[in-house]
DSSP file (Angstrom, degrees, kcal/mol; ACC not computed):
  #  RESIDUE AA STRUCTURE BP1 BP2  ACC     N-H-->O    O-->H-N    N-H-->O    O-->H-N    TCO  KAPPA ALPHA  PHI   PSI    X-CA   Y-CA   Z-CA
    1    1 A M              0   0    0      0, 0.0     2,-0.5     0, 0.0     0, 0.0   0.000 360.0 360.0 360.0 129.8   25.4  -71.0  187.3
    2    2 A T        -     0   0    0      0, 0.0     2,-0.5     0, 0.0     0, 0.0  -0.808 360.0-137.6 -98.1 133.1   23.2  -72.1  184.5
    3    3 A K        -     0   0    0     -2,-0.5     3,-0.0     1,-0.0     0, 0.0  -0.738  16.7-133.0 -90.1 130.6   24.7  -73.2  181.2
    4    4 A R        -     0   0    0     -2,-0.5     2,-0.2     1,-0.1    -1,-0.0  -0.601  25.2-111.1 -80.3 141.5   22.9  -72.0  178.1
    5    5 A P        -     0   0    0      0, 0.0     2,-0.2     0, 0.0    -1,-0.1  -0.526  34.9-118.7 -71.6 138.4   22.3  -74.5  175.5
    6    6 A S        -     0   0    0     -2,-0.2     2,-0.7     1,-0.0    -3,-0.0  -0.550  19.3-143.9 -79.1 141.2   24.4  -73.9  172.4
    7    7 A R        +     0   0    0     -2,-0.2     2,-0.4     2,-0.0    -1,-0.0  -0.911  21.4 177.6-107.2 113.5   22.7  -73.2  169.2
    8    8 A T        -     0   0    0     -2,-0.7     2,-0.5     2,-0.0    -2,-0.0  -0.921  15.1-150.9-114.0 141.8   24.3  -74.6  166.1
    9    9 A R        -     0   0    0     -2,-0.4     2,-0.5     2,-0.0    -2,-0.0  -0.940   6.3-157.2-115.2 130.3   22.9  -74.2  162.8
   10   10 A T        -     0   0    0     -2,-0.5     2,-0.5     0, 0.0    -2,-0.0  -0.892   3.0-156.4-108.9 133.5   23.4  -76.8  160.1
   11   11 A L        -     0   0    0     -2,-0.5     2,-0.1     4,-0.0    -2,-0.0  -0.874  19.4-124.4-106.5 140.5   23.1  -76.0  156.4
   12   12 A S     >  -     0   0    0     -2,-0.5     4,-2.2     1,-0.1     5,-0.2  -0.386  26.4-112.5 -73.1 160.9   22.5  -78.7  154.0
   13   13 A L  H  > S+     0   0    0      1,-0.2     4,-2.5     2,-0.2     5,-0.2   0.895 117.8  53.5 -60.8 -41.6   24.9  -79.0  151.1
   14   14 A A  H  > S+     0   0    0      2,-0.2     4,-2.2     1,-0.2    -1,-0.2   0.914 109.2  47.5 -61.1 -45.6   22.3  -77.9  148.6
   15   15 A T  H  > S+     0   0    0      1,-0.2     4,-2.4     2,-0.2    -1,-0.2   0.902 112.0  51.0 -64.8 -40.5   21.5  -74.7  150.6
   16   16 A F  H  X S+     0   0    0     -4,-2.2     4,-2.8     1,-0.2    -2,-0.2   0.931 110.4  48.3 -62.4 -45.3   25.2  -73.9  150.9
   17   17 A L  H  X S+     0   0    0     -4,-2.5     4,-2.5     2,-0.2    -2,-0.2   0.897 111.8  48.8 -65.0 -40.2   25.8  -74.3  147.2
   18   18 A V  H  X S+     0   0    0     -4,-2.2     4,-2.3     2,-0.2     5,-0.2   0.934 113.7  46.6 -63.4 -45.7   22.8  -72.1  146.3
   19   19 A T  H  X S+     0   0    0     -4,-2.4     4,-2.2     1,-0.2    -2,-0.2   0.912 113.2  49.7 -63.4 -42.2   24.0  -69.4  148.7
   20   20 A F  H  X S+     0   0    0     -4,-2.8     4,-2.7    -5,-0.2    -2,-0.2   0.928 111.2  48.9 -60.8 -45.8   27.5  -69.6  147.5
   21   21 A R  H  X S+     0   0    0     -4,-2.5     4,-2.4     2,-0.2    -2,-0.2   0.902 112.1  47.8 -64.0 -43.6   26.4  -69.4  143.8
   22   22 A V  H  X S+     0   0    0     -4,-2.3     4,-2.1     2,-0.2    -1,-0.2   0.906 113.3  48.1 -63.8 -42.6   24.2  -66.3  144.5
   23   23 A T  H  X S+     0   0    0     -4,-2.2     4,-1.9    -5,-0.2    -2,-0.2   0.916 111.9  49.6 -65.5 -43.3   26.9  -64.6  146.4
   24   24 A L  H  X S+     0   0    0     -4,-2.7     4,-1.6     1,-0.2    -2,-0.2   0.902 111.0  49.4 -62.9 -41.4   29.5  -65.3  143.7
   25   25 A L  H  X S+     0   0    0     -4,-2.4     4,-0.9     1,-0.2    -1,-0.2   0.885 109.1  52.6 -66.2 -36.8   27.2  -64.0  141.0
   26   26 A A  H  < S+     0   0    0     -4,-2.1     3,-0.3     1,-0.2    -1,-0.2   0.873 110.5  48.0 -64.7 -36.9   26.6  -60.8  142.9
   27   27 A L  H  < S+     0   0    0     -4,-1.9    -1,-0.2     1,-0.2    -2,-0.2   0.807 114.3  45.6 -75.2 -27.2   30.3  -60.2  143.3
   28   28 A L  H  < S+     0   0    0     -4,-1.6    -1,-0.2    -5,-0.1    -2,-0.2   0.498  85.6 105.1 -95.3  -3.8   31.0  -60.8  139.6
   29   29 A T  S  < S-     0   0    0     -4,-0.9     2,-0.1    -3,-0.3    -4,-0.0  -0.665  80.5-114.0 -78.4 124.9   28.2  -58.7  138.2
   30   30 A P        -     0   0    0      0, 0.0     3,-0.4     0, 0.0     4,-0.2  -0.348  19.3-156.1 -61.9 132.6   29.5  -55.4  136.8
   31   31 A V  S >> S+     0   0    0      1,-0.2     4,-2.3     2,-0.2     3,-1.9   0.772  82.7  76.9 -79.9 -26.8   28.3  -52.5  138.8
   32   32 A A  H 3> S+     0   0    0      1,-0.3     4,-2.3     2,-0.2    -1,-0.2   0.815  86.3  63.2 -56.7 -31.0   28.7  -49.9  136.0
   33   33 A G  H 34 S+     0   0    0     -3,-0.4    -1,-0.3     1,-0.2    -2,-0.2   0.785 112.1  35.8 -64.5 -26.0   25.5  -51.3  134.4
   34   34 A F  H <4 S+     0   0    0     -3,-1.9    -2,-0.2    -4,-0.2    -1,-0.2   0.818 123.7  39.4 -94.8 -36.2   23.6  -50.1  137.4
   35   35 A A  H  < S-     0   0    0     -4,-2.3    -3,-0.2     1,-0.0    -2,-0.2   0.678 113.0-108.4 -89.1 -17.5   25.4  -46.9  138.3
   36   36 A G     <  -     0   0    0     -4,-2.3     2,-0.2    -5,-0.3    -3,-0.1   0.403  29.4-105.0  93.3 126.8   26.0  -45.7  134.8
   37   37 A A        -     0   0    0     -4,-0.1     2,-0.7    -5,-0.1    -4,-0.0  -0.596  21.5-131.1 -88.1 147.0   29.4  -45.6  133.1
   38   38 A V        -     0   0    0     -2,-0.2     2,-0.4     2,-0.0    -2,-0.0  -0.870  24.7-144.5 -97.4 117.0   31.4  -42.4  132.6
   39   39 A L        +     0   0    0     -2,-0.7     9,-3.0     1,-0.0    10,-0.3  -0.664  28.1 166.4 -86.7 135.2   32.6  -42.3  129.0
   40   40 A D    >   -     0   0    0     -2,-0.4     3,-1.5     7,-0.2     5,-0.1  -0.675   8.3-177.8-145.5  84.9   36.0  -40.8  128.3
   41   41 A A  T 3  S+     0   0    0      1,-0.3    14,-0.1    -2,-0.2    -1,-0.1   0.820  84.6  38.7 -58.5 -36.6   36.9  -41.7  124.6
   42   42 A D  T 3  S-     0   0    0     12,-0.5    -1,-0.3     4,-0.2    15,-0.2   0.373 102.1-128.4 -99.3   5.9   40.4  -40.0  124.7
   43   43 A N    <   +     0   0    0     -3,-1.5    -2,-0.1     1,-0.1    12,-0.0   0.840  64.5 135.5  50.3  41.6   41.3  -41.0  128.3
   44   44 A D  S    S-     0   0    0      2,-0.3    17,-0.4    10,-0.1    18,-0.2   0.269  77.5-107.6-100.3  13.4   42.2  -37.5  129.3
   45   45 A L  S    S+     0   0    0      1,-0.2    -5,-0.0    14,-0.2    12,-0.0   0.591  89.6 110.0  74.1  14.6   40.3  -37.7  132.6
   46   46 A V  S    S-     0   0    0      8,-0.1    -2,-0.3    13,-0.0    -4,-0.2  -0.975  75.1-119.2-118.8 116.7   37.5  -35.4  131.4
   47   47 A P    >>  -     0   0    0      0, 0.0     3,-2.3     0, 0.0     4,-0.6  -0.230  26.5-116.5 -55.5 142.3   34.1  -37.1  130.8
   48   48 A D  G >4 S+     0   0    0     -9,-3.0     3,-1.2     1,-0.3    87,-0.2   0.824 112.2  61.3 -50.9 -39.8   33.0  -36.8  127.2
   49   49 A Q  G 34 S+     0   0    0    -10,-0.3    -1,-0.3     1,-0.3    88,-0.3   0.697 115.7  33.3 -65.8 -18.0   30.0  -34.7  128.0
   50   50 A F  G <4 S+     0   0    0     -3,-2.3     2,-0.5    86,-0.1    -1,-0.3   0.308  95.1 110.4-113.5   4.9   32.2  -32.0  129.5
   51   51 A D    <<  -     0   0    0     -3,-1.2    84,-3.3    -4,-0.6    85,-0.4  -0.721  52.0-160.9 -91.6 121.8   35.1  -32.5  127.1
   52   52 A S  S    S+     0   0    0     -2,-0.5    23,-2.4     1,-0.3     2,-0.2   0.531  93.5  33.6 -76.7  -4.9   35.8  -29.7  124.6
   53   53 A C  S >  S-     0   0    0     21,-0.2     3,-0.7     1,-0.1    -1,-0.3  -0.651  71.8-179.3-151.4  86.4   37.8  -32.1  122.5
   54   54 A V  T 3  S+     0   0    0     79,-2.0   -12,-0.5    -3,-0.4   -10,-0.1   0.825  79.4  37.9 -62.9 -39.7   36.4  -35.7  122.7
   55   55 A N  T 3  S+     0   0    0     78,-0.5     2,-0.4   -14,-0.1    -1,-0.2   0.456 110.7  60.4 -97.9  -0.9   38.8  -37.6  120.5
   56   56 A H  S <  S-     0   0    0     -3,-0.7   -14,-0.1     2,-0.0    -1,-0.1  -0.987  90.1-111.2-131.7 124.2   42.1  -35.9  121.4
   57   57 A A        +     0   0    0     -2,-0.4     7,-0.2   -15,-0.2    -3,-0.1  -0.295  51.9 147.1 -58.6 122.7   43.5  -35.8  124.9
   58   58 A N        +     0   0    0     -5,-0.2     8,-2.2    -2,-0.1    -6,-0.2  -0.214  33.6 122.6-148.2  46.5   43.3  -32.3  126.4
   59   59 A G  S >  S-     0   0    0      6,-0.2     3,-2.2     7,-0.1   -14,-0.2  -0.111  81.9 -63.2 -99.7-162.7   42.8  -33.0  130.0
   60   60 A P  T 3  S+     0   0    0      0, 0.0     5,-0.1     0, 0.0   -15,-0.1   0.667 129.0  58.7 -61.6 -18.2   44.6  -32.2  133.3
   61   61 A N  T 3  S+     0   0    0    -17,-0.4     2,-0.3     3,-0.1   -16,-0.1   0.452  99.7  68.3 -91.0   1.0   47.7  -34.1  132.2
   62   62 A Q  S X  S-     0   0    0     -3,-2.2     3,-0.9   -18,-0.2    -4,-0.1  -0.853  84.2-123.6-118.7 155.2   48.2  -32.1  129.0
   63   63 A A  T 3  S+     0   0    0     -2,-0.3     2,-0.3     1,-0.3    -1,-0.1   0.813 110.6  63.4 -63.9 -27.8   49.2  -28.4  128.6
   64   64 A S  T >  S+     0   0    0     -7,-0.2     2,-1.2    46,-0.1     3,-0.8  -0.083  74.0 174.7 -87.9  35.5   46.0  -27.9  126.6
   65   65 A N  T <  S-     0   0    0     -3,-0.9    -6,-0.2     1,-0.3     3,-0.1  -0.197  75.3 -50.2 -51.8  84.4   43.8  -28.7  129.6
   66   66 A Q  T 3  S+     0   0    0     -8,-2.2    -1,-0.3    -2,-1.2     2,-0.2   0.652  89.8 165.7  59.2  19.2   40.4  -27.9  128.0
   67   67 A I    <   -     0   0    0     -3,-0.8     9,-3.2    -9,-0.1     2,-0.4  -0.498  15.6-178.8 -70.2 130.7   41.7  -24.5  126.8
   68   68 A D    >   -     0   0    0      7,-0.3     3,-1.5    -2,-0.2     7,-0.1  -0.788   4.5-176.2-131.7  86.5   39.4  -23.0  124.2
   69   69 A T  T 3  S+     0   0    0     -2,-0.4    -1,-0.1     1,-0.3    37,-0.1   0.853  84.5  41.0 -56.0 -42.8   40.9  -19.7  123.1
   70   70 A D  T 3  S-     0   0    0      4,-0.3    75,-0.6    36,-0.1    -1,-0.3   0.447 101.2-132.1 -89.5   0.7   38.1  -18.6  120.9
   71   71 A L    <   +     0   0    0     -3,-1.5    81,-2.7     3,-0.1    -2,-0.1   0.787  66.0 129.5  57.2  33.7   35.3  -19.8  123.3
   72   72 A D  S    S-     0   0    0      2,-0.3    68,-2.6    79,-0.2    71,-0.2   0.421  83.7-101.9 -97.6   1.8   33.4  -21.7  120.6
   73   73 A G  S    S+     0   0    0     79,-0.4     2,-0.5     1,-0.3    63,-0.4   0.396  93.2 106.6  94.7  -2.5   33.2  -24.9  122.6
   74   74 A Y  S    S-     0   0    0     66,-0.1    -2,-0.3    60,-0.1    -1,-0.3  -0.955  72.2-123.6-108.7 123.3   35.9  -26.7  120.7
   75   75 A G    >   -     0   0    0    -23,-2.4     3,-2.1    -2,-0.5    -7,-0.3  -0.273  23.5-112.6 -63.9 150.0   39.2  -27.1  122.6
   76   76 A D  G >  S+     0   0    0     -9,-3.2     3,-1.5     1,-0.3    -1,-0.1   0.810 113.3  67.1 -51.9 -34.2   42.4  -25.7  121.0
   77   77 A R  G 3  S+     0   0    0    -10,-0.3    -1,-0.3   -13,-0.3    32,-0.1   0.739 115.4  26.5 -63.8 -22.4   43.7  -29.2  120.5
   78   78 A C  G <  S+     0   0    0     -3,-2.1    54,-3.0     1,-0.1    -1,-0.3  -0.037 108.6  79.0-128.9  32.2   41.0  -30.0  118.0
   79   79 A D    <   +     0   0    0     -3,-1.5    -1,-0.1    52,-0.2    44,-0.1  -0.485  32.9 147.0-140.1  68.5   40.2  -26.5  116.7
   80   80 A P        +     0   0    0      0, 0.0     2,-1.7     0, 0.0     3,-0.2   0.280  42.4 113.9 -83.3  13.1   42.7  -25.3  114.1
   81   81 A D    >   +     0   0    0      1,-0.2     3,-1.1     7,-0.1     5,-0.1  -0.624  39.5 170.2 -81.4  81.2   39.8  -23.5  112.4
   82   82 A V  T 3  S+     0   0    0     -2,-1.7    -1,-0.2     1,-0.2     6,-0.1   0.839  70.7  49.6 -69.4 -35.1   41.2  -20.0  113.1
   83   83 A D  T 3  S-     0   0    0     -3,-0.2    -1,-0.2     4,-0.2    -2,-0.1   0.359 105.6-122.3 -89.5   6.9   38.7  -18.0  110.9
   84   84 A Q    <   +     0   0    0     -3,-1.1    -2,-0.1     1,-0.1     4,-0.1   0.819  69.1 135.2  59.9  34.0   35.6  -19.7  112.3
   85   85 A S  S    S-     0   0    0      2,-0.3    57,-0.1     4,-0.0    -1,-0.1   0.475  73.6-117.2 -88.7  -1.1   34.5  -21.0  108.9
   86   86 A C  S    S+     0   0    0     55,-0.4     2,-0.3    -5,-0.1    56,-0.1   0.617  91.5  74.8  72.5  16.7   33.7  -24.4  110.3
   87   87 A S  S    S-     0   0    0     43,-0.2     2,-0.7    54,-0.1    -2,-0.3  -0.967  83.7-120.9-153.5 140.0   36.4  -26.0  108.1
   88   88 A V  B     +a  127   0A   0     41,-2.3    40,-3.3    38,-0.5     2,-0.2  -0.745  51.8 157.7 -87.0 116.3   40.2  -26.0  108.3
   89   89 A T     >  -     0   0    0     -2,-0.7     4,-1.5    38,-0.2     3,-0.5  -0.602  59.2 -81.3-130.1-176.7   41.4  -24.4  105.1
   90   90 A A  H  > S+     0   0    0      1,-0.2     4,-2.0     2,-0.2     5,-0.1   0.800 123.7  62.9 -61.2 -30.3   44.3  -22.6  103.5
   91   91 A L  H  > S+     0   0    0      1,-0.2     4,-1.5     2,-0.2    -1,-0.2   0.904 102.8  48.6 -63.6 -39.3   43.1  -19.3  105.1
   92   92 A D  H  > S+     0   0    0     -3,-0.5     4,-2.2     1,-0.2    -1,-0.2   0.864 106.8  56.6 -66.4 -35.6   43.7  -20.9  108.5
   93   93 A F  H  X S+     0   0    0     -4,-1.5     4,-3.0     1,-0.2    -2,-0.2   0.910 102.7  55.6 -60.1 -41.8   47.2  -21.9  107.3
   94   94 A G  H  X S+     0   0    0     -4,-2.0     4,-2.1     1,-0.2    -1,-0.2   0.906 108.6  46.9 -56.3 -45.3   47.9  -18.2  106.6
   95   95 A S  H  X S+     0   0    0     -4,-1.5     4,-1.2     1,-0.2    -1,-0.2   0.892 113.0  49.5 -65.5 -38.8   47.0  -17.3  110.2
   96   96 A W  H  X S+     0   0    0     -4,-2.2     4,-1.0     1,-0.2     3,-0.3   0.925 109.6  51.4 -64.3 -44.4   49.2  -20.1  111.4
   97   97 A L  H  < S+     0   0    0     -4,-3.0     3,-0.5     1,-0.2    -2,-0.2   0.874 106.1  53.7 -62.4 -40.7   52.1  -19.1  109.2
   98   98 A V  H  < S+     0   0    0     -4,-2.1    -1,-0.2     1,-0.2    -2,-0.2   0.849 113.8  44.0 -60.9 -34.2   52.0  -15.5  110.4
   99   99 A C  H >< S+     0   0    0     -4,-1.2     3,-2.2    -3,-0.3    16,-0.5   0.596  81.9 130.8 -86.3 -13.8   52.2  -16.7  114.0
  100  100 A F  T 3< S+     0   0    0     -4,-1.0    16,-0.2    -3,-0.5     3,-0.1  -0.115  77.6   9.9 -51.7 131.6   54.9  -19.3  113.5
  101  101 A G  T 3  S+     0   0    0     14,-2.8    -1,-0.3     1,-0.3     2,-0.2   0.473 116.0  84.1  81.0   4.1   57.7  -19.1  116.1
  102  102 A S  S <  S-     0   0    0     -3,-2.2    13,-2.3    13,-0.1     2,-0.8  -0.751  91.1 -86.6-129.4 177.4   55.9  -16.6  118.3
  103  103 A Y        +     0   0    0     -2,-0.2     2,-0.3    11,-0.2    11,-0.2  -0.783  60.0 148.8 -87.5 114.1   53.4  -16.4  121.1
  104  104 A C    >>  -     0   0    0     -2,-0.8     3,-1.6     1,-0.1     4,-0.6  -0.798  32.1-161.1-151.5  96.2   50.1  -16.3  119.3
  105  105 A T  G >4 S+     0   0    0     -2,-0.3     3,-0.7     1,-0.3   -36,-0.2   0.798  85.7  60.6 -59.9 -33.4   47.2  -18.0  121.1
  106  106 A E  G 34 S+     0   0    0      1,-0.2    -1,-0.3   -37,-0.1   -36,-0.1   0.710 116.0  32.7 -69.2 -17.3   44.9  -18.5  118.1
  107  107 A A  G <4 S+     0   0    0     -3,-1.6     2,-1.2   -12,-0.1    -1,-0.2   0.325  91.2  97.4-117.4   5.7   47.4  -20.7  116.3
  108  108 A D    X<  +     0   0    0     -3,-0.7     3,-1.2    -4,-0.6    -1,-0.1  -0.683  46.9 170.4 -93.6  79.8   49.0  -22.4  119.4
  109  109 A F  T 3  S+     0   0    0     -2,-1.2    -1,-0.2     1,-0.3   -30,-0.1   0.703  75.7  44.7 -70.8 -22.6   46.9  -25.6  119.2
  110  110 A D  T 3  S-     0   0    0      4,-0.2    -1,-0.3    -3,-0.1   -47,-0.1   0.392 104.1-129.3-100.7   2.3   48.9  -27.4  121.8
  111  111 A N    <   +     0   0    0     -3,-1.2    -2,-0.1    -6,-0.1   -46,-0.1   0.841  61.2 140.3  56.4  40.4   49.1  -24.4  124.2
  112  112 A S  S    S-     0   0    0      2,-0.3    -1,-0.1   -48,-0.1     3,-0.1   0.624  73.4-108.5 -85.2 -14.2   52.8  -24.7  124.6
  113  113 A G  S    S+     0   0    0      1,-0.1     2,-0.3    -5,-0.1    -8,-0.1   0.215  96.0  64.9 105.3 -14.8   53.3  -20.9  124.5
  114  114 A T  S    S-     0   0    0    -11,-0.2     2,-0.7    -9,-0.1    -2,-0.3  -0.996  84.5-117.5-141.2 142.4   54.9  -20.8  121.1
  115  115 A V        +     0   0    0    -13,-2.3   -14,-2.8   -16,-0.5     2,-0.2  -0.728  52.9 159.8 -82.9 118.9   53.5  -21.7  117.6
  116  116 A T     >  -     0   0    0     -2,-0.7     4,-1.3   -16,-0.2     3,-0.4  -0.591  58.8 -80.7-130.0-174.3   55.7  -24.6  116.4
  117  117 A A  H  > S+     0   0    0      1,-0.2     4,-2.1     2,-0.2     5,-0.1   0.778 123.7  65.0 -65.1 -25.7   55.8  -27.5  114.0
  118  118 A I  H  > S+     0   0    0      1,-0.2     4,-1.7     2,-0.2    -1,-0.2   0.907 101.3  49.1 -59.6 -42.3   53.7  -29.5  116.5
  119  119 A D  H  > S+     0   0    0     -3,-0.4     4,-2.4     1,-0.2    -1,-0.2   0.852 107.3  55.2 -66.2 -33.8   50.9  -27.0  115.9
  120  120 A F  H  X S+     0   0    0     -4,-1.3     4,-2.8     2,-0.2    -1,-0.2   0.892 104.5  54.4 -65.1 -39.0   51.4  -27.4  112.2
  121  121 A G  H  X S+     0   0    0     -4,-2.1     4,-2.0     2,-0.2    -2,-0.2   0.891 108.4  48.0 -59.3 -40.9   50.9  -31.2  112.7
  122  122 A V  H  X S+     0   0    0     -4,-1.7     4,-0.8     2,-0.2    -2,-0.2   0.928 111.5  51.4 -64.6 -44.1   47.6  -30.5  114.4
  123  123 A F  H >X S+     0   0    0     -4,-2.4     3,-1.1     1,-0.2     4,-0.8   0.937 110.5  48.0 -55.2 -51.1   46.6  -28.2  111.5
  124  124 A L  H >< S+     0   0    0     -4,-2.8     3,-0.6     1,-0.3    -1,-0.2   0.866 105.5  58.1 -61.7 -38.5   47.5  -30.9  108.9
  125  125 A S  H 3< S+     0   0    0     -4,-2.0    -1,-0.3     1,-0.2    -2,-0.2   0.712 115.2  37.1 -67.8 -17.1   45.5  -33.5  110.7
  126  126 A F  H X< S+     0   0    0     -3,-1.1     3,-2.6    -4,-0.8   -38,-0.5   0.451  82.0 135.8-108.6  -4.8   42.4  -31.4  110.5
  127  127 A F  B << S+a   88   0A   0     -4,-0.8   -38,-0.2    -3,-0.6    -3,-0.1  -0.186  79.9   9.4 -54.0 130.5   42.9  -29.9  107.0
  128  128 A G  T 3  S+     0   0    0    -40,-3.3    -1,-0.3     1,-0.3   -39,-0.1   0.491 115.1  95.3  80.1   4.8   39.6  -30.0  105.1
  129  129 A Q  S <  S-     0   0    0     -3,-2.6   -41,-2.3   -41,-0.2    -1,-0.3  -0.786  77.6-105.0-123.1 163.9   37.6  -31.1  108.1
  130  130 A P        -     0   0    0      0, 0.0   -43,-0.2     0, 0.0    -1,-0.0  -0.444  45.7 -94.4 -81.1 164.7   35.5  -29.3  110.7
  131  131 A P        -     0   0    0      0, 0.0   -52,-0.2     0, 0.0     3,-0.2  -0.238  69.6 -25.2 -67.3 165.2   36.9  -28.7  114.3
  132  132 A G        -     0   0    0    -54,-3.0     2,-0.1     1,-0.3   -79,-0.1  -0.545  39.0-121.1 101.9-159.9   36.0  -31.2  117.0
  133  133 A P        -     0   0    0      0, 0.0   -79,-2.0     0, 0.0   -78,-0.5   0.508  45.4-173.6 -80.8 161.7   34.2  -33.1  117.9
  134  134 A S        -     0   0    0    -81,-0.2   -82,-0.2    -3,-0.2   -60,-0.1  -0.894  26.6-147.9-117.8 148.2   33.2  -31.6  121.2
  135  135 A G        +     0   0    0    -84,-3.3     2,-0.4    -2,-0.3   -83,-0.2   0.497  68.7 106.9 -90.7  -4.4   31.1  -33.0  123.9
  136  136 A L    >   -     0   0    0    -85,-0.4     3,-1.4   -63,-0.4    -2,-0.1  -0.612  66.2-144.2 -80.8 130.9   29.7  -29.6  124.9
  137  137 A A  T 3  S+     0   0    0     -2,-0.4    -1,-0.1   -88,-0.3   -87,-0.0   0.789  98.8  53.7 -63.4 -29.5   26.1  -29.1  123.9
  138  138 A C  T 3  S+     0   0    0     15,-0.1    -1,-0.3   -65,-0.0    -2,-0.0   0.483  76.4 130.3 -87.4  -0.9   26.7  -25.4  123.2
  139  139 A A    <   +     0   0    0     -3,-1.4     2,-0.3   -66,-0.2   -66,-0.2  -0.299  25.8 165.2 -60.8 132.0   29.7  -26.0  120.8
  140  140 A D    >   -     0   0    0    -68,-2.6     3,-1.8    12,-0.0   -66,-0.1  -0.902  32.7-152.2-152.8 113.8   29.3  -24.0  117.6
  141  141 A C  T 3  S+     0   0    0     -2,-0.3   -55,-0.4     1,-0.3   -54,-0.1   0.565  95.8  60.8 -69.0  -7.2   32.1  -23.3  115.1
  142  142 A T  T 3  S+     0   0    0    -70,-0.1    -1,-0.3   -57,-0.1     2,-0.1   0.496  73.5 121.6 -95.9  -5.3   30.5  -20.1  114.0
  143  143 A I    <   -     0   0    0     -3,-1.8     2,-0.5   -71,-0.2     3,-0.1  -0.390  39.6-173.5 -61.7 128.4   30.6  -18.4  117.4
  144  144 A R    > > +     0   0    0      1,-0.1     5,-2.6    -2,-0.1     3,-1.7  -0.837  10.0 177.6-124.6  91.6   32.5  -15.2  117.2
  145  145 A V  G > 5S+     0   0    0    -75,-0.6     3,-1.9    -2,-0.5    -1,-0.1   0.853  81.9  63.5 -62.1 -35.1   32.9  -13.8  120.8
  146  146 A D  G 3 5S+     0   0    0      1,-0.3    -1,-0.3   -76,-0.1    -3,-0.0   0.632 105.5  46.2 -66.2 -12.1   35.0  -11.0  119.3
  147  147 A Q  G < 5S-     0   0    0     -3,-1.7    -1,-0.3     2,-0.0    -2,-0.2   0.039 135.0 -82.5-117.6  25.1   31.9   -9.9  117.4
  148  148 A G  T < 5S+     0   0    0     -3,-1.9    -3,-0.2     1,-0.2    -2,-0.1   0.511  78.7 150.0  92.7   6.2   29.4  -10.2  120.3
  149  149 A G      < -     0   0    0     -5,-2.6    -1,-0.2     1,-0.1    -6,-0.0  -0.328  53.6-105.2 -68.7 155.4   28.7  -13.9  120.2
  150  150 A V        -     0   0    0      1,-0.1    -1,-0.1   -78,-0.0    -5,-0.1  -0.690  38.7-121.9 -81.9 125.7   27.8  -15.8  123.3
  151  151 A P        -     0   0    0      0, 0.0     2,-0.8     0, 0.0   -79,-0.2  -0.331  13.4-128.4 -68.7 147.4   30.7  -17.9  124.5
  152  152 A C        +     0   0    0    -81,-2.7   -79,-0.4   -12,-0.1   -16,-0.0  -0.860  35.7 177.0 -95.8 111.0   30.3  -21.7  124.9
  153  153 A L              0   0    0     -2,-0.8   -15,-0.1   -81,-0.1   -14,-0.0  -0.918 360.0 360.0-118.1 141.7   31.5  -22.5  128.4
  154  154 A P              0   0    0      0, 0.0    -1,-0.1     0, 0.0   -17,-0.0   0.526 360.0 360.0 -65.9 360.0   31.5  -26.0  130.1
């Protein structure tokens, strides 16, 4: 039986330190910079580019999971503009008031099934402002699907 000579490899201390440093830097470098980060401003588990309501959570953990009753590209949670005027006004309040306490999808901004004081809070937070913002490229507050407009779908 012939014995094979053992091969041992010795690294100098300098080589070891350089290898260690390069390995450590590779492990600590953020990968998101290379792969591209997924933005989700409201942390609702829906990436902003597909989110119908970018600044207000309306993802799978909320009842208003991307629901857009009027199909204008703005989720109900950030679209109390009931009359599609591109601004939340007293006219929208009238629509909300008529629906208060009942099942009325156009004024149920939290999609709870009933128009409540919570929906009024959403209305107040948008009063005098446009709906949104939405991450959908097709979002348009003037879309009237009930009058033949093309719906904005993710």
